[in-house]
C-alpha positions as CSV (number, residue, x, y, z in Angstrom):
1,M,34.2,-82.6,-25.9
2,T,37.3,-80.5,-25.2
3,K,37.9,-78.9,-21.8
4,S,39.9,-76.0,-20.7
5,K,40.3,-74.3,-17.3
6,I,40.3,-70.8,-16.5
7,I,43.7,-69.5,-15.2
8,E,43.4,-65.7,-15.4
9,I,40.6,-63.1,-15.8
10,G,41.7,-59.5,-17.2
11,P,40.9,-56.6,-15.1
12,L,38.7,-55.2,-17.9
13,V,36.7,-58.2,-18.5
14,P,33.9,-57.2,-16.3
15,A,33.5,-53.8,-18.6
16,F,32.4,-56.2,-21.3
17,E,29.3,-57.6,-19.4
18,E,27.2,-54.9,-20.7
19,E,27.8,-55.8,-24.3
20,K,27.8,-59.5,-23.6
21,I,31.1,-60.3,-25.0
22,V,33.9,-62.7,-23.6
23,I,37.1,-62.9,-25.2
24,L,39.0,-66.1,-24.5
25,F,42.8,-66.7,-25.2
26,G,45.2,-69.1,-24.5
27,P,48.4,-68.8,-22.3
28,T,50.6,-67.1,-25.2
29,A,48.3,-63.9,-25.0
30,T,50.2,-60.6,-25.0
31,N,49.8,-58.5,-21.8
32,E,47.8,-56.1,-23.7
33,L,45.3,-59.0,-24.6
34,R,45.4,-60.4,-21.0
35,E,43.8,-57.2,-19.9
36,I,40.5,-57.7,-21.9
37,S,40.4,-61.4,-21.9
38,V,39.9,-64.7,-20.0
39,I,43.1,-66.7,-20.1
40,H,42.3,-70.3,-20.2
41,E,44.5,-73.6,-20.7
42,F,43.2,-76.8,-22.7
43,E,43.6,-80.2,-21.2
44,A,44.0,-81.5,-24.7
45,A,44.3,-79.5,-28.0
46,P,40.6,-79.1,-29.5
47,Q,39.8,-80.2,-33.1
48,S,36.8,-78.8,-34.6
49,A,35.3,-78.4,-31.3
50,L,32.8,-75.6,-32.3
51,S,29.8,-76.3,-34.4
52,K,26.3,-75.1,-34.5
53,G,23.9,-76.5,-32.1
54,N,26.8,-78.1,-29.9
55,T,26.8,-76.8,-26.3
56,L,29.4,-74.7,-24.5
57,Q,29.3,-74.9,-21.0
58,I,31.2,-72.2,-18.5
59,G,31.5,-73.1,-15.1
60,D,27.7,-74.5,-14.5
61,Q,26.2,-72.5,-17.1
62,V,25.3,-74.1,-20.2
63,Y,25.0,-72.4,-23.6
64,I,23.8,-73.6,-27.2
65,I,25.9,-72.5,-29.9
66,E,23.9,-70.6,-32.3
67,E,26.5,-69.4,-34.9
68,V,30.1,-70.0,-35.6
69,G,32.4,-67.8,-37.3
70,T,34.4,-68.8,-40.4
71,E,37.9,-68.7,-38.4
72,A,36.6,-69.6,-35.0
73,N,37.9,-73.1,-34.8
74,K,41.2,-72.4,-36.4
75,N,41.7,-69.5,-34.2
76,L,40.8,-71.7,-30.9
77,E,43.0,-74.5,-32.2
78,E,45.9,-72.3,-32.7
79,L,45.7,-69.5,-30.0
80,G,43.0,-70.6,-27.8
81,H,41.0,-67.7,-28.9
82,I,37.3,-66.9,-29.8
83,S,35.0,-63.9,-29.0
84,I,31.7,-65.5,-27.3
85,Y,28.7,-63.1,-28.1
86,F,26.0,-63.8,-25.6
87,R,23.6,-61.8,-27.8
88,S,22.2,-62.4,-31.2
89,G,20.7,-60.7,-34.2
90,Q,22.8,-57.6,-34.0
91,N,25.1,-58.1,-36.9
92,E,26.9,-60.8,-38.9
93,V,29.0,-63.2,-36.8
94,L,32.6,-62.2,-37.0
95,P,35.0,-64.6,-38.3
96,G,36.7,-65.5,-35.1
97,A,33.5,-65.3,-32.9
98,I,30.6,-67.5,-31.9
99,V,27.1,-66.4,-30.7
100,V,25.4,-68.3,-28.0
101,S,22.0,-68.6,-26.2
102,P,20.7,-67.9,-23.8
103,E,21.7,-64.0,-23.6
104,V,23.2,-64.5,-20.1
105,F,26.6,-63.2,-19.3
106,P,28.5,-66.0,-17.6
107,T,29.7,-66.0,-14.0
108,L,33.7,-66.1,-14.4
109,A,36.0,-67.6,-11.8
110,I,39.6,-68.8,-11.9
111,G,39.6,-72.3,-11.7
112,D,36.1,-72.8,-13.7
113,T,36.1,-75.3,-16.5
114,I,35.1,-74.4,-20.0
115,Q,33.8,-77.4,-21.9
116,F,33.2,-77.1,-26.0
């Protein structure tokens, strides 16, 4: 299991609650990306941490990974980046995204742990 810690929450992140999307980026994200992203830092580099059926935990909320985009693991490993969709059935999963259930937007706080 791979762990990271939330170190920053962009001021525009709450605006994505209605769409049920969270954008994660590592600490090297640009200022523009920081506005819309949850910035997190890994304890150890992830390796193929995302696969269908595995769990994703943000703080105390546990999700099941339902779909994994073709570039999601690569982006997570290289940039700390994925888009997490807390909704399903709307479109084909984007290459750098995952879809999780239940369809509940997480409570986010600096210092919370994310486990893949």
